[in-house]
PDB file of N, H, CA, C and O in Angstrom:
ATOM      1  N   MET A   1     358.257 124.508  29.131  1.00  0.00           N
ATOM      2  CA  MET A   1     356.898 124.182  28.860  1.00  0.00           C
ATOM      3  C   MET A   1     356.625 122.520  28.383  1.00  0.00           C
ATOM      4  O   MET A   1     357.587 121.987  27.829  1.00  0.00           O
ATOM      5  N   LYS A   2     355.564 121.808  28.538  1.00  0.00           N
ATOM      6  H   LYS A   2     354.783 122.241  28.988  1.00  0.00           H
ATOM      7  CA  LYS A   2     355.605 120.540  28.126  1.00  0.00           C
ATOM      8  C   LYS A   2     354.932 120.650  26.614  1.00  0.00           C
ATOM      9  O   LYS A   2     353.945 121.350  26.387  1.00  0.00           O
ATOM     10  N   VAL A   3     355.487 120.002  25.801  1.00  0.00           N
ATOM     11  H   VAL A   3     356.289 119.433  25.985  1.00  0.00           H
ATOM     12  CA  VAL A   3     354.909 119.879  24.497  1.00  0.00           C
ATOM     13  C   VAL A   3     354.508 118.773  24.073  1.00  0.00           C
ATOM     14  O   VAL A   3     355.456 117.994  24.173  1.00  0.00           O
ATOM     15  N   GLN A   4     353.383 118.127  23.538  1.00  0.00           N
ATOM     16  H   GLN A   4     352.613 118.760  23.458  1.00  0.00           H
ATOM     17  CA  GLN A   4     352.610 117.027  23.406  1.00  0.00           C
ATOM     18  C   GLN A   4     352.041 116.644  21.946  1.00  0.00           C
ATOM     19  O   GLN A   4     351.672 117.491  21.132  1.00  0.00           O
ATOM     20  N   ASN A   5     352.026 115.632  21.785  1.00  0.00           N
ATOM     21  H   ASN A   5     352.326 114.943  22.445  1.00  0.00           H
ATOM     22  CA  ASN A   5     351.798 115.003  20.562  1.00  0.00           C
ATOM     23  C   ASN A   5     352.275 115.807  19.056  1.00  0.00           C
ATOM     24  O   ASN A   5     351.530 116.354  18.243  1.00  0.00           O
ATOM     25  N   ILE A   6     353.378 115.699  19.025  1.00  0.00           N
ATOM     26  H   ILE A   6     353.982 115.254  19.685  1.00  0.00           H
ATOM     27  CA  ILE A   6     354.021 116.550  17.708  1.00  0.00           C
ATOM     28  C   ILE A   6     353.936 115.683  16.810  1.00  0.00           C
ATOM     29  O   ILE A   6     354.632 114.683  16.988  1.00  0.00           O
ATOM     30  N   LYS A   7     353.214 115.730  15.749  1.00  0.00           N
ATOM     31  H   LYS A   7     352.649 116.542  15.604  1.00  0.00           H
ATOM     32  CA  LYS A   7     352.820 114.633  14.590  1.00  0.00           C
ATOM     33  C   LYS A   7     354.097 114.945  13.439  1.00  0.00           C
ATOM     34  O   LYS A   7     354.660 114.007  12.875  1.00  0.00           O
ATOM     35  N   ASP A   8     354.455 116.348  13.184  1.00  0.00           N
ATOM     36  H   ASP A   8     353.997 117.110  13.642  1.00  0.00           H
ATOM     37  CA  ASP A   8     354.875 116.801  12.028  1.00  0.00           C
ATOM     38  C   ASP A   8     356.359 117.105  12.665  1.00  0.00           C
ATOM     39  O   ASP A   8     356.756 118.251  12.874  1.00  0.00           O
ATOM     40  N   VAL A   9     357.157 115.871  12.956  1.00  0.00           N
ATOM     41  H   VAL A   9     356.834 114.940  12.786  1.00  0.00           H
ATOM     42  CA  VAL A   9     358.385 116.186  13.497  1.00  0.00           C
ATOM     43  C   VAL A   9     359.638 117.195  12.723  1.00  0.00           C
ATOM     44  O   VAL A   9     360.308 118.052  13.299  1.00  0.00           O
ATOM     45  N   ASN A  10     359.707 116.865  11.482  1.00  0.00           N
ATOM     46  H   ASN A  10     359.163 116.169  11.014  1.00  0.00           H
ATOM     47  CA  ASN A  10     360.421 117.853  10.780  1.00  0.00           C
ATOM     48  C   ASN A  10     360.217 119.225  10.719  1.00  0.00           C
ATOM     49  O   ASN A  10     361.195 119.966  10.628  1.00  0.00           O
ATOM     50  N   ARG A  11     358.828 119.774  10.763  1.00  0.00           N
ATOM     51  H   ARG A  11     358.034 119.172  10.836  1.00  0.00           H
ATOM     52  CA  ARG A  11     358.654 121.105  10.905  1.00  0.00           C
ATOM     53  C   ARG A  11     358.840 121.315  12.178  1.00  0.00           C
ATOM     54  O   ARG A  11     359.409 122.387  12.380  1.00  0.00           O
ATOM     55  N   PHE A  12     358.497 120.502  13.465  1.00  0.00           N
ATOM     56  H   PHE A  12     358.035 119.630  13.301  1.00  0.00           H
ATOM     57  CA  PHE A  12     358.793 121.290  14.469  1.00  0.00           C
ATOM     58  C   PHE A  12     360.206 121.284  14.924  1.00  0.00           C
ATOM     59  O   PHE A  12     360.374 121.916  15.967  1.00  0.00           O
ATOM     60  N   PHE A  13     361.412 120.657  14.341  1.00  0.00           N
ATOM     61  H   PHE A  13     361.275 120.144  13.494  1.00  0.00           H
ATOM     62  CA  PHE A  13     362.811 120.922  14.274  1.00  0.00           C
ATOM     63  C   PHE A  13     362.950 121.984  13.182  1.00  0.00           C
ATOM     64  O   PHE A  13     363.973 122.644  13.360  1.00  0.00           O
ATOM     65  N   GLU A  14     362.264 122.351  12.134  1.00  0.00           N
ATOM     66  H   GLU A  14     361.433 121.815  11.989  1.00  0.00           H
ATOM     67  CA  GLU A  14     362.451 123.700  11.499  1.00  0.00           C
ATOM     68  C   GLU A  14     362.200 124.951  12.351  1.00  0.00           C
ATOM     69  O   GLU A  14     362.824 126.011  12.336  1.00  0.00           O
ATOM     70  N   VAL A  15     361.198 124.608  13.059  1.00  0.00           N
ATOM     71  H   VAL A  15     360.691 123.747  13.072  1.00  0.00           H
ATOM     72  CA  VAL A  15     360.610 125.761  13.964  1.00  0.00           C
ATOM     73  C   VAL A  15     361.638 126.028  15.057  1.00  0.00           C
ATOM     74  O   VAL A  15     361.973 127.186  15.305  1.00  0.00           O
ATOM     75  N   VAL A  16     362.151 124.981  15.723  1.00  0.00           N
ATOM     76  H   VAL A  16     361.879 124.040  15.522  1.00  0.00           H
ATOM     77  CA  VAL A  16     363.243 124.846  16.624  1.00  0.00           C
ATOM     78  C   VAL A  16     364.480 125.674  16.125  1.00  0.00           C
ATOM     79  O   VAL A  16     365.109 126.489  16.800  1.00  0.00           O
ATOM     80  N   ASN A  17     364.682 125.368  15.007  1.00  0.00           N
ATOM     81  H   ASN A  17     364.172 124.706  14.459  1.00  0.00           H
ATOM     82  CA  ASN A  17     365.854 126.031  14.256  1.00  0.00           C
ATOM     83  C   ASN A  17     365.830 127.671  13.929  1.00  0.00           C
ATOM     84  O   ASN A  17     366.770 128.466  13.911  1.00  0.00           O
ATOM     85  N   GLU A  18     364.781 127.824  13.744  1.00  0.00           N
ATOM     86  H   GLU A  18     364.018 127.178  13.759  1.00  0.00           H
ATOM     87  CA  GLU A  18     364.033 129.216  13.464  1.00  0.00           C
ATOM     88  C   GLU A  18     364.381 130.325  14.710  1.00  0.00           C
ATOM     89  O   GLU A  18     364.651 131.515  14.547  1.00  0.00           O
ATOM     90  N   CYS A  19     364.293 129.553  16.068  1.00  0.00           N
ATOM     91  H   CYS A  19     364.074 128.587  16.201  1.00  0.00           H
ATOM     92  CA  CYS A  19     364.514 130.383  17.283  1.00  0.00           C
ATOM     93  C   CYS A  19     365.675 130.968  17.360  1.00  0.00           C
ATOM     94  O   CYS A  19     366.743 130.488  16.980  1.00  0.00           O
ATOM     95  N   LYS A  20     365.461 132.248  17.962  1.00  0.00           N
ATOM     96  H   LYS A  20     364.593 132.637  18.271  1.00  0.00           H
ATOM     97  CA  LYS A  20     366.680 133.177  18.152  1.00  0.00           C
ATOM     98  C   LYS A  20     367.424 132.605  19.412  1.00  0.00           C
ATOM     99  O   LYS A  20     368.643 132.772  19.416  1.00  0.00           O
ATOM    100  N   GLY A  21     366.903 132.002  20.402  1.00  0.00           N
ATOM    101  H   GLY A  21     365.912 131.866  20.399  1.00  0.00           H
ATOM    102  CA  GLY A  21     367.611 131.969  21.494  1.00  0.00           C
ATOM    103  C   GLY A  21     368.130 130.454  21.654  1.00  0.00           C
ATOM    104  O   GLY A  21     368.115 129.702  20.679  1.00  0.00           O
ATOM    105  N   ARG A  22     368.607 130.012  22.961  1.00  0.00           N
ATOM    106  H   ARG A  22     368.620 130.622  23.753  1.00  0.00           H
ATOM    107  CA  ARG A  22     368.576 128.651  23.172  1.00  0.00           C
ATOM    108  C   ARG A  22     367.562 127.679  23.500  1.00  0.00           C
ATOM    109  O   ARG A  22     367.134 127.715  24.654  1.00  0.00           O
ATOM    110  N   ILE A  23     367.155 126.927  22.808  1.00  0.00           N
ATOM    111  H   ILE A  23     367.503 126.897  21.871  1.00  0.00           H
ATOM    112  CA  ILE A  23     366.142 125.825  23.102  1.00  0.00           C
ATOM    113  C   ILE A  23     366.582 124.504  23.765  1.00  0.00           C
ATOM    114  O   ILE A  23     367.399 123.787  23.189  1.00  0.00           O
ATOM    115  N   GLU A  24     366.149 124.222  24.761  1.00  0.00           N
ATOM    116  H   GLU A  24     365.485 124.805  25.229  1.00  0.00           H
ATOM    117  CA  GLU A  24     366.720 123.002  25.741  1.00  0.00           C
ATOM    118  C   GLU A  24     365.573 121.880  25.905  1.00  0.00           C
ATOM    119  O   GLU A  24     364.457 122.031  26.403  1.00  0.00           O
ATOM    120  N   LEU A  25     366.050 120.906  25.444  1.00  0.00           N
ATOM    121  H   LEU A  25     366.957 120.784  25.040  1.00  0.00           H
ATOM    122  CA  LEU A  25     365.255 119.497  25.668  1.00  0.00           C
ATOM    123  C   LEU A  25     365.500 119.210  27.093  1.00  0.00           C
ATOM    124  O   LEU A  25     366.657 118.981  27.444  1.00  0.00           O
ATOM    125  N   VAL A  26     364.372 119.195  28.105  1.00  0.00           N
ATOM    126  H   VAL A  26     363.432 119.381  27.820  1.00  0.00           H
ATOM    127  CA  VAL A  26     364.799 118.316  29.589  1.00  0.00           C
ATOM    128  C   VAL A  26     364.680 116.710  29.588  1.00  0.00           C
ATOM    129  O   VAL A  26     363.603 116.268  29.189  1.00  0.00           O
ATOM    130  N   THR A  27     365.472 115.966  29.911  1.00  0.00           N
ATOM    131  H   THR A  27     366.347 116.325  30.235  1.00  0.00           H
ATOM    132  CA  THR A  27     365.448 114.621  29.825  1.00  0.00           C
ATOM    133  C   THR A  27     364.610 114.167  31.245  1.00  0.00           C
ATOM    134  O   THR A  27     364.288 114.829  32.232  1.00  0.00           O
ATOM    135  N   ASP A  28     364.443 112.988  30.954  1.00  0.00           N
ATOM    136  H   ASP A  28     364.704 112.450  30.152  1.00  0.00           H
ATOM    137  CA  ASP A  28     363.485 112.378  32.353  1.00  0.00           C
ATOM    138  C   ASP A  28     364.300 112.612  33.579  1.00  0.00           C
ATOM    139  O   ASP A  28     363.792 112.967  34.642  1.00  0.00           O
ATOM    140  N   GLU A  29     365.819 112.366  33.376  1.00  0.00           N
ATOM    141  H   GLU A  29     366.231 112.077  32.512  1.00  0.00           H
ATOM    142  CA  GLU A  29     366.667 112.575  34.419  1.00  0.00           C
ATOM    143  C   GLU A  29     367.017 113.976  35.020  1.00  0.00           C
ATOM    144  O   GLU A  29     367.879 114.145  35.882  1.00  0.00           O
ATOM    145  N   GLY A  30     366.274 114.929  34.486  1.00  0.00           N
ATOM    146  H   GLY A  30     365.574 114.792  33.785  1.00  0.00           H
ATOM    147  CA  GLY A  30     366.539 116.561  34.364  1.00  0.00           C
ATOM    148  C   GLY A  30     367.943 117.147  33.750  1.00  0.00           C
ATOM    149  O   GLY A  30     368.274 118.288  34.071  1.00  0.00           O
ATOM    150  N   ASP A  31     368.573 116.559  33.080  1.00  0.00           N
ATOM    151  H   ASP A  31     368.303 115.632  32.819  1.00  0.00           H
ATOM    152  CA  ASP A  31     369.711 117.119  32.096  1.00  0.00           C
ATOM    153  C   ASP A  31     369.072 117.961  31.010  1.00  0.00           C
ATOM    154  O   ASP A  31     367.945 117.698  30.590  1.00  0.00           O
ATOM    155  N   ARG A  32     369.803 118.987  30.550  1.00  0.00           N
ATOM    156  H   ARG A  32     370.719 119.201  30.891  1.00  0.00           H
ATOM    157  CA  ARG A  32     369.255 120.046  29.679  1.00  0.00           C
ATOM    158  C   ARG A  32     370.329 120.027  28.446  1.00  0.00           C
ATOM    159  O   ARG A  32     371.519 120.334  28.373  1.00  0.00           O
ATOM    160  N   LEU A  33     369.393 119.537  27.530  1.00  0.00           N
ATOM    161  H   LEU A  33     368.427 119.287  27.589  1.00  0.00           H
ATOM    162  CA  LEU A  33     370.205 118.997  26.054  1.00  0.00           C
ATOM    163  C   LEU A  33     369.916 120.257  25.404  1.00  0.00           C
ATOM    164  O   LEU A  33     368.778 120.707  25.540  1.00  0.00           O
ATOM    165  N   ASN A  34     370.939 121.030  24.578  1.00  0.00           N
ATOM    166  H   ASN A  34     371.863 120.664  24.467  1.00  0.00           H
ATOM    167  CA  ASN A  34     370.307 121.900  23.604  1.00  0.00           C
ATOM    168  C   ASN A  34     369.720 121.604  22.343  1.00  0.00           C
ATOM    169  O   ASN A  34     370.381 121.078  21.448  1.00  0.00           O
ATOM    170  N   LEU A  35     368.555 121.899  22.217  1.00  0.00           N
ATOM    171  H   LEU A  35     368.017 122.326  22.943  1.00  0.00           H
ATOM    172  CA  LEU A  35     367.968 121.154  20.956  1.00  0.00           C
ATOM    173  C   LEU A  35     368.190 121.841  19.511  1.00  0.00           C
ATOM    174  O   LEU A  35     367.653 121.553  18.442  1.00  0.00           O
ATOM    175  N   LYS A  36     368.805 122.482  19.699  1.00  0.00           N
ATOM    176  H   LYS A  36     369.242 122.717  20.568  1.00  0.00           H
ATOM    177  CA  LYS A  36     369.439 122.969  18.100  1.00  0.00           C
ATOM    178  C   LYS A  36     370.291 122.373  17.819  1.00  0.00           C
ATOM    179  O   LYS A  36     370.530 122.347  16.612  1.00  0.00           O
ATOM    180  N   SER A  37     371.093 121.680  18.629  1.00  0.00           N
ATOM    181  H   SER A  37     370.898 121.702  19.609  1.00  0.00           H
ATOM    182  CA  SER A  37     372.153 120.730  18.314  1.00  0.00           C
ATOM    183  C   SER A  37     371.549 119.632  17.340  1.00  0.00           C
ATOM    184  O   SER A  37     370.466 119.172  17.704  1.00  0.00           O
ATOM    185  N   LYS A  38     372.037 119.184  16.260  1.00  0.00           N
ATOM    186  H   LYS A  38     372.917 119.557  15.965  1.00  0.00           H
ATOM    187  CA  LYS A  38     371.671 117.993  15.524  1.00  0.00           C
ATOM    188  C   LYS A  38     371.767 116.778  16.226  1.00  0.00           C
ATOM    189  O   LYS A  38     370.885 115.927  16.111  1.00  0.00           O
ATOM    190  N   LEU A  39     372.759 116.614  16.945  1.00  0.00           N
ATOM    191  H   LEU A  39     373.475 117.305  17.038  1.00  0.00           H
ATOM    192  CA  LEU A  39     372.796 115.348  17.930  1.00  0.00           C
ATOM    193  C   LEU A  39     371.860 114.921  18.806  1.00  0.00           C
ATOM    194  O   LEU A  39     371.446 113.770  18.945  1.00  0.00           O
ATOM    195  N   THR A  40     371.467 116.138  19.535  1.00  0.00           N
ATOM    196  H   THR A  40     371.804 117.073  19.422  1.00  0.00           H
ATOM    197  CA  THR A  40     370.181 116.388  20.216  1.00  0.00           C
ATOM    198  C   THR A  40     369.061 115.872  19.538  1.00  0.00           C
ATOM    199  O   THR A  40     368.402 114.912  19.936  1.00  0.00           O
ATOM    200  N   GLN A  41     368.835 116.562  18.439  1.00  0.00           N
ATOM    201  H   GLN A  41     369.371 117.342  18.116  1.00  0.00           H
ATOM    202  CA  GLN A  41     367.459 116.160  17.637  1.00  0.00           C
ATOM    203  C   GLN A  41     367.527 114.688  17.118  1.00  0.00           C
ATOM    204  O   GLN A  41     366.461 114.148  16.823  1.00  0.00           O
ATOM    205  N   TYR A  42     368.651 114.023  16.987  1.00  0.00           N
ATOM    206  H   TYR A  42     369.517 114.462  17.226  1.00  0.00           H
ATOM    207  CA  TYR A  42     368.409 112.697  17.227  1.00  0.00           C
ATOM    208  C   TYR A  42     368.374 111.850  18.051  1.00  0.00           C
ATOM    209  O   TYR A  42     368.237 110.647  17.825  1.00  0.00           O
ATOM    210  N   VAL A  43     368.487 112.343  19.058  1.00  0.00           N
ATOM    211  H   VAL A  43     368.598 113.319  19.242  1.00  0.00           H
ATOM    212  CA  VAL A  43     368.278 111.755  20.245  1.00  0.00           C
ATOM    213  C   VAL A  43     366.695 111.808  20.611  1.00  0.00           C
ATOM    214  O   VAL A  43     366.164 110.758  20.972  1.00  0.00           O
ATOM    215  N   ALA A  44     366.135 112.675  20.550  1.00  0.00           N
ATOM    216  H   ALA A  44     366.566 113.528  20.256  1.00  0.00           H
ATOM    217  CA  ALA A  44     364.743 113.194  20.470  1.00  0.00           C
ATOM    218  C   ALA A  44     364.060 112.239  19.451  1.00  0.00           C
ATOM    219  O   ALA A  44     363.100 111.577  19.845  1.00  0.00           O
ATOM    220  N   LEU A  45     364.521 112.116  18.075  1.00  0.00           N
ATOM    221  H   LEU A  45     365.301 112.654  17.755  1.00  0.00           H
ATOM    222  CA  LEU A  45     363.906 111.211  17.195  1.00  0.00           C
ATOM    223  C   LEU A  45     363.883 109.731  17.595  1.00  0.00           C
ATOM    224  O   LEU A  45     363.205 108.864  17.044  1.00  0.00           O
ATOM    225  N   ALA A  46     364.677 109.570  18.582  1.00  0.00           N
ATOM    226  H   ALA A  46     365.228 110.275  19.029  1.00  0.00           H
ATOM    227  CA  ALA A  46     364.779 107.853  18.767  1.00  0.00           C
ATOM    228  C   ALA A  46     363.479 107.689  19.511  1.00  0.00           C
ATOM    229  O   ALA A  46     362.902 106.636  19.241  1.00  0.00           O
ATOM    230  N   ASN A  47     363.018 108.289  20.177  1.00  0.00           N
ATOM    231  H   ASN A  47     363.486 109.145  20.396  1.00  0.00           H
ATOM    232  CA  ASN A  47     361.415 108.188  20.588  1.00  0.00           C
ATOM    233  C   ASN A  47     360.472 108.263  19.807  1.00  0.00           C
ATOM    234  O   ASN A  47     359.379 107.908  20.249  1.00  0.00           O
ATOM    235  N   VAL A  48     360.550 108.740  18.397  1.00  0.00           N
ATOM    236  H   VAL A  48     361.438 109.028  18.037  1.00  0.00           H
ATOM    237  CA  VAL A  48     359.483 108.866  17.389  1.00  0.00           C
ATOM    238  C   VAL A  48     359.328 107.630  16.540  1.00  0.00           C
ATOM    239  O   VAL A  48     358.300 107.250  15.981  1.00  0.00           O
ATOM    240  N   PHE A  49     360.361 107.139  16.536  1.00  0.00           N
ATOM    241  H   PHE A  49     361.197 107.447  16.991  1.00  0.00           H
ATOM    242  CA  PHE A  49     360.411 105.791  15.508  1.00  0.00           C
ATOM    243  C   PHE A  49     358.891 104.545  15.936  1.00  0.00           C
ATOM    244  O   PHE A  49     358.393 103.860  15.043  1.00  0.00           O
ATOM    245  N   SER A  50     358.532 104.502  16.976  1.00  0.00           N
ATOM    246  H   SER A  50     358.937 105.059  17.701  1.00  0.00           H
ATOM    247  CA  SER A  50     357.531 103.645  17.293  1.00  0.00           C
ATOM    248  C   SER A  50     355.991 104.230  16.692  1.00  0.00           C
ATOM    249  O   SER A  50     355.059 103.428  16.633  1.00  0.00           O
ATOM    250  N   ASP A  51     355.866 105.129  16.420  1.00  0.00           N
ATOM    251  H   ASP A  51     356.623 105.780  16.469  1.00  0.00           H
ATOM    252  CA  ASP A  51     354.581 105.640  15.836  1.00  0.00           C
ATOM    253  C   ASP A  51     354.820 106.858  15.210  1.00  0.00           C
ATOM    254  O   ASP A  51     353.720 107.410  15.184  1.00  0.00           O
ATOM    255  N   GLY A  52     355.685 107.621  14.665  1.00  0.00           N
ATOM    256  H   GLY A  52     356.579 107.173  14.686  1.00  0.00           H
ATOM    257  CA  GLY A  52     355.813 108.661  13.968  1.00  0.00           C
ATOM    258  C   GLY A  52     355.470 110.189  14.924  1.00  0.00           C
ATOM    259  O   GLY A  52     355.481 111.264  14.325  1.00  0.00           O
ATOM    260  N   THR A  53     355.244 110.146  16.082  1.00  0.00           N
ATOM    261  H   THR A  53     355.235 109.272  16.569  1.00  0.00           H
ATOM    262  CA  THR A  53     355.018 111.234  16.563  1.00  0.00           C
ATOM    263  C   THR A  53     355.799 111.377  18.182  1.00  0.00           C
ATOM    264  O   THR A  53     356.040 110.412  18.908  1.00  0.00           O
ATOM    265  N   ILE A  54     355.994 112.297  18.389  1.00  0.00           N
ATOM    266  H   ILE A  54     355.799 113.080  17.800  1.00  0.00           H
ATOM    267  CA  ILE A  54     356.905 112.562  19.625  1.00  0.00           C
ATOM    268  C   ILE A  54     355.713 112.672  20.684  1.00  0.00           C
ATOM    269  O   ILE A  54     354.928 113.589  20.447  1.00  0.00           O
ATOM    270  N   LYS A  55     355.475 111.981  21.684  1.00  0.00           N
ATOM    271  H   LYS A  55     356.113 111.235  21.877  1.00  0.00           H
ATOM    272  CA  LYS A  55     354.368 111.937  22.413  1.00  0.00           C
ATOM    273  C   LYS A  55     354.303 113.235  23.806  1.00  0.00           C
ATOM    274  O   LYS A  55     353.301 113.626  24.405  1.00  0.00           O
ATOM    275  N   GLU A  56     355.511 113.589  23.963  1.00  0.00           N
ATOM    276  H   GLU A  56     356.324 113.271  23.476  1.00  0.00           H
ATOM    277  CA  GLU A  56     355.590 114.430  25.227  1.00  0.00           C
ATOM    278  C   GLU A  56     357.028 114.870  25.312  1.00  0.00           C
ATOM    279  O   GLU A  56     357.885 113.986  25.299  1.00  0.00           O
ATOM    280  N   ILE A  57     357.309 115.838  25.377  1.00  0.00           N
ATOM    281  H   ILE A  57     356.613 116.556  25.387  1.00  0.00           H
ATOM    282  CA  ILE A  57     358.874 116.319  25.634  1.00  0.00           C
ATOM    283  C   ILE A  57     358.955 117.537  26.346  1.00  0.00           C
ATOM    284  O   ILE A  57     358.170 118.380  25.911  1.00  0.00           O
ATOM    285  N   GLU A  58     359.605 117.878  27.237  1.00  0.00           N
ATOM    286  H   GLU A  58     360.242 117.193  27.590  1.00  0.00           H
ATOM    287  CA  GLU A  58     359.585 119.185  28.143  1.00  0.00           C
ATOM    288  C   GLU A  58     360.650 120.186  27.410  1.00  0.00           C
ATOM    289  O   GLU A  58     361.644 119.650  26.920  1.00  0.00           O
ATOM    290  N   LEU A  59     360.532 121.389  27.318  1.00  0.00           N
ATOM    291  H   LEU A  59     359.724 121.825  27.716  1.00  0.00           H
ATOM    292  CA  LEU A  59     361.452 121.985  26.661  1.00  0.00           C
ATOM    293  C   LEU A  59     361.491 123.760  27.598  1.00  0.00           C
ATOM    294  O   LEU A  59     360.624 124.458  28.124  1.00  0.00           O
ATOM    295  N   VAL A  60     362.693 123.862  27.436  1.00  0.00           N
ATOM    296  H   VAL A  60     363.398 123.295  27.009  1.00  0.00           H
ATOM    297  CA  VAL A  60     362.938 125.282  27.970  1.00  0.00           C
ATOM    298  C   VAL A  60     363.206 126.426  27.191  1.00  0.00           C
ATOM    299  O   VAL A  60     364.111 126.180  26.395  1.00  0.00           O
ATOM    300  N   ALA A  61     362.745 127.677  27.095  1.00  0.00           N
ATOM    301  H   ALA A  61     362.009 127.877  27.742  1.00  0.00           H
ATOM    302  CA  ALA A  61     363.005 128.225  26.006  1.00  0.00           C
ATOM    303  C   ALA A  61     363.294 129.545  26.565  1.00  0.00           C
ATOM    304  O   ALA A  61     362.445 129.975  27.346  1.00  0.00           O
ATOM    305  N   TYR A  62     364.617 130.493  26.257  1.00  0.00           N
ATOM    306  H   TYR A  62     365.306 130.144  25.622  1.00  0.00           H
ATOM    307  CA  TYR A  62     364.943 131.468  27.294  1.00  0.00           C
ATOM    308  C   TYR A  62     364.330 132.790  26.414  1.00  0.00           C
ATOM    309  O   TYR A  62     364.332 133.876  26.993  1.00  0.00           O
ATOM    310  N   ASN A  63     363.995 132.743  25.525  1.00  0.00           N
ATOM    311  H   ASN A  63     363.993 131.860  25.055  1.00  0.00           H
ATOM    312  CA  ASN A  63     363.884 133.975  24.612  1.00  0.00           C
ATOM    313  C   ASN A  63     362.153 134.181  24.376  1.00  0.00           C
ATOM    314  O   ASN A  63     361.554 133.366  23.673  1.00  0.00           O
ATOM    315  N   SER A  64     361.527 135.171  24.932  1.00  0.00           N
ATOM    316  H   SER A  64     362.013 135.833  25.502  1.00  0.00           H
ATOM    317  CA  SER A  64     360.114 135.544  24.673  1.00  0.00           C
ATOM    318  C   SER A  64     359.658 135.145  23.288  1.00  0.00           C
ATOM    319  O   SER A  64     358.642 134.451  23.237  1.00  0.00           O
ATOM    320  N   ASP A  65     360.152 135.419  22.354  1.00  0.00           N
ATOM    321  H   ASP A  65     360.977 135.982  22.395  1.00  0.00           H
ATOM    322  CA  ASP A  65     359.839 135.407  21.013  1.00  0.00           C
ATOM    323  C   ASP A  65     359.513 133.992  20.816  1.00  0.00           C
ATOM    324  O   ASP A  65     358.369 133.646  20.524  1.00  0.00           O
ATOM    325  N   ASP A  66     360.675 132.992  20.996  1.00  0.00           N
ATOM    326  H   ASP A  66     361.604 133.273  21.234  1.00  0.00           H
ATOM    327  CA  ASP A  66     360.918 131.874  21.103  1.00  0.00           C
ATOM    328  C   ASP A  66     359.612 131.032  21.523  1.00  0.00           C
ATOM    329  O   ASP A  66     359.079 130.107  20.910  1.00  0.00           O
ATOM    330  N   VAL A  67     359.314 131.524  22.544  1.00  0.00           N
ATOM    331  H   VAL A  67     359.747 132.275  23.042  1.00  0.00           H
ATOM    332  CA  VAL A  67     358.326 130.734  23.631  1.00  0.00           C
ATOM    333  C   VAL A  67     357.051 130.787  22.849  1.00  0.00           C
ATOM    334  O   VAL A  67     356.339 129.798  22.676  1.00  0.00           O
ATOM    335  N   MET A  68     356.740 132.224  22.291  1.00  0.00           N
ATOM    336  H   MET A  68     357.318 133.027  22.431  1.00  0.00           H
ATOM    337  CA  MET A  68     355.397 132.451  21.215  1.00  0.00           C
ATOM    338  C   MET A  68     355.668 131.576  19.987  1.00  0.00           C
ATOM    339  O   MET A  68     354.862 130.667  19.792  1.00  0.00           O
ATOM    340  N   LYS A  69     356.884 131.747  18.968  1.00  0.00           N
ATOM    341  H   LYS A  69     357.539 132.485  19.126  1.00  0.00           H
ATOM    342  CA  LYS A  69     356.824 130.683  18.142  1.00  0.00           C
ATOM    343  C   LYS A  69     356.693 129.372  18.344  1.00  0.00           C
ATOM    344  O   LYS A  69     356.111 128.752  17.454  1.00  0.00           O
ATOM    345  N   LEU A  70     357.166 128.646  19.486  1.00  0.00           N
ATOM    346  H   LEU A  70     357.639 129.149  20.208  1.00  0.00           H
ATOM    347  CA  LEU A  70     356.902 127.156  19.889  1.00  0.00           C
ATOM    348  C   LEU A  70     355.290 127.113  19.826  1.00  0.00           C
ATOM    349  O   LEU A  70     354.625 126.333  19.144  1.00  0.00           O
ATOM    350  N   SER A  71     354.786 128.170  20.728  1.00  0.00           N
ATOM    351  H   SER A  71     355.326 128.804  21.281  1.00  0.00           H
ATOM    352  CA  SER A  71     353.235 128.086  21.102  1.00  0.00           C
ATOM    353  C   SER A  71     352.480 127.876  19.881  1.00  0.00           C
ATOM    354  O   SER A  71     351.590 127.030  19.792  1.00  0.00           O
ATOM    355  N   ASN A  72     352.884 128.751  18.813  1.00  0.00           N
ATOM    356  H   ASN A  72     353.607 129.438  18.884  1.00  0.00           H
ATOM    357  CA  ASN A  72     352.103 129.334  17.943  1.00  0.00           C
ATOM    358  C   ASN A  72     352.185 128.057  16.862  1.00  0.00           C
ATOM    359  O   ASN A  72     351.285 127.833  16.053  1.00  0.00           O
ATOM    360  N   TYR A  73     353.301 127.324  16.965  1.00  0.00           N
ATOM    361  H   TYR A  73     354.032 127.506  17.623  1.00  0.00           H
ATOM    362  CA  TYR A  73     353.577 126.052  16.236  1.00  0.00           C
ATOM    363  C   TYR A  73     352.672 125.193  16.951  1.00  0.00           C
ATOM    364  O   TYR A  73     351.847 124.748  16.153  1.00  0.00           O
ATOM    365  N   MET A  74     352.482 124.779  18.107  1.00  0.00           N
ATOM    366  H   MET A  74     353.152 125.141  18.755  1.00  0.00           H
ATOM    367  CA  MET A  74     351.609 123.608  18.682  1.00  0.00           C
ATOM    368  C   MET A  74     350.378 124.104  18.575  1.00  0.00           C
ATOM    369  O   MET A  74     349.597 123.153  18.564  1.00  0.00           O
ATOM    370  N   MET A  75     349.826 125.101  18.493  1.00  0.00           N
ATOM    371  H   MET A  75     350.460 125.874  18.503  1.00  0.00           H
ATOM    372  CA  MET A  75     348.485 125.570  18.789  1.00  0.00           C
ATOM    373  C   MET A  75     347.896 125.296  16.950  1.00  0.00           C
ATOM    374  O   MET A  75     346.705 125.053  16.755  1.00  0.00           O
ATOM    375  N   ASN A  76     348.671 125.361  16.023  1.00  0.00           N
ATOM    376  H   ASN A  76     349.639 125.558  16.181  1.00  0.00           H
ATOM    377  CA  ASN A  76     348.412 125.296  14.576  1.00  0.00           C
ATOM    378  C   ASN A  76     349.092 124.070  13.860  1.00  0.00           C
ATOM    379  O   ASN A  76     349.261 124.102  12.641  1.00  0.00           O
ATOM    380  N   GLN A  77     349.414 123.178  14.484  1.00  0.00           N
ATOM    381  H   GLN A  77     349.276 123.152  15.475  1.00  0.00           H
ATOM    382  CA  GLN A  77     349.884 122.180  14.018  1.00  0.00           C
ATOM    383  C   GLN A  77     349.034 120.999  13.756  1.00  0.00           C
ATOM    384  O   GLN A  77     349.527 119.978  13.276  1.00  0.00           O
TER     385      GLN A  77
END
């Protein structure tokens, strides 16, 4: 799933950490990184420092409840 315009990055990572299954960040090169990893979260944050938002990232969630949780977050942010 493509996620766009994340304005509250801290809340986004809280939602990711609440997920039960694996959540992966897909890089531009096609690599998949575990987004629950603090190191990966810092890498994702490197894209934020320009204006405080994450413009677009691609995520893979394997648990259907996690997909719903992430979708609900994006719709209500």
